[in-house]
C-alpha positions as a Markdown table, in Angstrom:
| # | Residue | x | y | z |
|---|---|---|---|---|
| 1 | Met | -20.2 | 60.9 | -25.4 |
| 2 | Pro | -20.2 | 57.9 | -24.4 |
| 3 | Leu | -22.4 | 56.3 | -21.7 |
| 4 | Arg | -19.9 | 54.1 | -19.5 |
| 5 | Arg | -21.9 | 50.9 | -19.1 |
| 6 | Arg | -18.9 | 48.2 | -18.4 |
| 7 | Pro | -18.2 | 49.4 | -14.5 |
| 8 | Leu | -21.4 | 49.4 | -13.3 |
| 9 | Ala | -21.8 | 45.6 | -15.5 |
| 10 | Phe | -19.1 | 44.6 | -13.8 |
| 11 | Leu | -20.6 | 45.6 | -10.5 |
| 12 | Asp | -23.4 | 44.0 | -11.3 |
| 13 | Ser | -21.9 | 40.8 | -11.6 |
| 14 | Arg | -20.1 | 41.2 | -8.6 |
| 15 | Val | -23.5 | 41.7 | -6.7 |
| 16 | Glu | -24.8 | 38.9 | -8.3 |
| 17 | Leu | -21.5 | 36.5 | -6.9 |
| 18 | Val | -21.9 | 37.9 | -4.0 |
| 19 | Tyr | -25.9 | 37.1 | -3.7 |
| 20 | Thr | -25.2 | 33.6 | -5.4 |
| 21 | Met | -22.6 | 33.1 | -2.1 |
| 22 | Ala | -24.9 | 34.0 | 0.5 |
| 23 | Glu | -27.8 | 31.8 | -0.8 |
| 24 | His | -25.4 | 29.1 | -1.1 |
| 25 | Ser | -24.3 | 29.5 | 2.3 |
| 26 | Glu | -28.1 | 29.7 | 3.8 |
| 27 | Arg | -28.5 | 26.3 | 2.2 |
| 28 | Val | -25.6 | 25.0 | 3.5 |
| 29 | Val | -26.6 | 26.3 | 7.2 |
| 30 | Glu | -30.4 | 25.2 | 5.8 |
| 31 | Val | -29.1 | 21.1 | 4.8 |
| 32 | Asp | -26.0 | 20.4 | 6.9 |
| 33 | Leu | -25.5 | 23.0 | 10.0 |
| 34 | Arg | -29.4 | 23.4 | 11.6 |
| 35 | Pro | -30.1 | 19.8 | 12.8 |
| 36 | Met | -26.5 | 20.1 | 13.9 |
| 37 | Leu | -27.8 | 23.6 | 16.1 |
| 38 | Tyr | -30.5 | 21.6 | 17.2 |
| 39 | Ala | -28.7 | 18.8 | 18.8 |
| 40 | Lys | -27.9 | 20.4 | 22.1 |
| 41 | Arg | -32.3 | 21.1 | 22.1 |
| 42 | Leu | -32.1 | 17.1 | 21.4 |
| 43 | Ala | -29.1 | 16.2 | 24.3 |
| 44 | Asp | -31.8 | 17.9 | 27.2 |
| 45 | Thr | -33.5 | 15.1 | 29.5 |
| 46 | Arg | -36.9 | 16.2 | 28.3 |
| 47 | Ala | -36.6 | 15.3 | 25.1 |
| 48 | Ala | -36.4 | 11.9 | 25.2 |
| 49 | Ser | -39.6 | 11.0 | 23.2 |
| 50 | Lys | -37.7 | 13.8 | 20.4 |
| 51 | Arg | -35.4 | 11.7 | 20.3 |
| 52 | Glu | -37.2 | 8.1 | 20.3 |
| 53 | Leu | -38.8 | 9.3 | 17.2 |
| 54 | Leu | -35.7 | 11.1 | 15.4 |
| 55 | Leu | -34.5 | 7.5 | 15.7 |
| 56 | Lys | -37.3 | 5.6 | 14.5 |
| 57 | Leu | -37.3 | 7.9 | 11.5 |
| 58 | Ala | -33.4 | 7.3 | 11.4 |
| 59 | Ala | -34.2 | 3.2 | 11.1 |
| 60 | Gly | -37.3 | 3.8 | 8.6 |
| 61 | Val | -39.9 | 2.9 | 10.9 |
| 62 | Glu | -43.4 | 3.7 | 9.8 |
| 63 | Glu | -46.3 | 4.0 | 12.3 |
| 64 | Asp | -49.0 | 6.5 | 13.5 |
| 65 | Trp | -47.2 | 9.0 | 15.7 |
| 66 | Gly | -50.8 | 10.5 | 16.9 |
| 67 | Arg | -51.1 | 13.9 | 17.8 |
| 68 | Tyr | -47.9 | 14.7 | 19.8 |
| 69 | Gly | -45.7 | 13.2 | 17.2 |
| 70 | Arg | -46.8 | 15.4 | 14.1 |
| 71 | His | -45.7 | 18.3 | 16.5 |
| 72 | Leu | -42.8 | 17.0 | 16.2 |
| 73 | Phe | -42.5 | 15.9 | 12.8 |
| 74 | Arg | -43.3 | 19.8 | 11.8 |
| 75 | Glu | -40.7 | 21.0 | 14.6 |
| 76 | Phe | -38.3 | 18.5 | 12.8 |
| 77 | Glu | -39.3 | 19.3 | 9.3 |
| 78 | Glu | -38.9 | 23.0 | 11.0 |
| 79 | Phe | -35.0 | 21.9 | 11.5 |
| 80 | Gly | -34.9 | 19.8 | 8.2 |
| 81 | Leu | -34.8 | 16.8 | 10.2 |
| 82 | Ala | -38.0 | 14.9 | 8.6 |
| 83 | Gly | -38.5 | 14.0 | 4.4 |
| 84 | Gly | -36.1 | 11.9 | 4.5 |
| 85 | Leu | -33.0 | 12.6 | 6.7 |
| 86 | Thr | -29.9 | 14.9 | 5.2 |
| 87 | Glu | -26.8 | 13.5 | 6.1 |
| 88 | Ala | -26.3 | 16.0 | 8.9 |
| 89 | Gly | -29.8 | 14.2 | 10.2 |
| 90 | Leu | -28.4 | 10.8 | 9.9 |
| 91 | Ala | -25.0 | 11.8 | 11.4 |
| 92 | Leu | -27.1 | 13.7 | 14.7 |
| 93 | Ala | -29.1 | 10.5 | 14.7 |
| 94 | Lys | -26.1 | 8.4 | 15.0 |
| 95 | Ile | -24.3 | 10.8 | 17.7 |
| 96 | Ile | -27.4 | 10.8 | 19.7 |
| 97 | Glu | -27.5 | 6.6 | 19.5 |
| 98 | Met | -23.8 | 6.8 | 20.2 |
| 99 | Ser | -24.9 | 9.1 | 23.5 |
| 100 | Arg | -27.3 | 7.0 | 25.0 |
| 101 | Ala | -25.2 | 3.8 | 24.8 |
| 102 | Arg | -22.2 | 5.8 | 26.9 |
| 103 | Ala | -24.8 | 6.8 | 29.0 |
| 104 | Arg | -26.3 | 3.1 | 29.6 |
| 105 | Gly | -22.1 | 2.4 | 30.5 |
| 106 | Gly | -21.9 | 0.7 | 26.9 |
| 107 | Gly | -19.1 | 2.8 | 26.2 |
| 108 | Gln | -18.1 | 2.7 | 22.6 |
| 109 | Gln | -16.6 | 0.1 | 21.2 |
| 110 | Pro | -13.1 | 0.7 | 19.5 |
| 111 | Cys | -12.8 | -0.1 | 16.1 |
| 112 | Pro | -10.5 | -3.2 | 15.0 |
| 113 | Arg | -7.4 | -2.3 | 12.8 |
| 114 | Pro | -7.1 | -3.3 | 9.3 |
| 115 | Ser | -4.3 | -6.0 | 9.5 |
């Protein structure tokens, strides 16, 4: 009686496909969503220095940040914000910048309509 390998091979490929999708989902969370989840912590009034450092990183300013700055860099690395901001990190920096402008009373300028 021959061995039935076909269903098992099919099952292996299904398991591999599910695992690959799980890896992909994890990568999406790490790269794109995790910085956004970090936004709530950055929006805290006690996180002014974190917001300033993130905005300087987004602007490309290079300087010696000192001990606290190195601590913040490690925290940003944990949340995927250091070493070149991802698109989500840049969007987060823009959101912070806009919310600060709104808090100062500047508000958001309307976009001009194309003619």
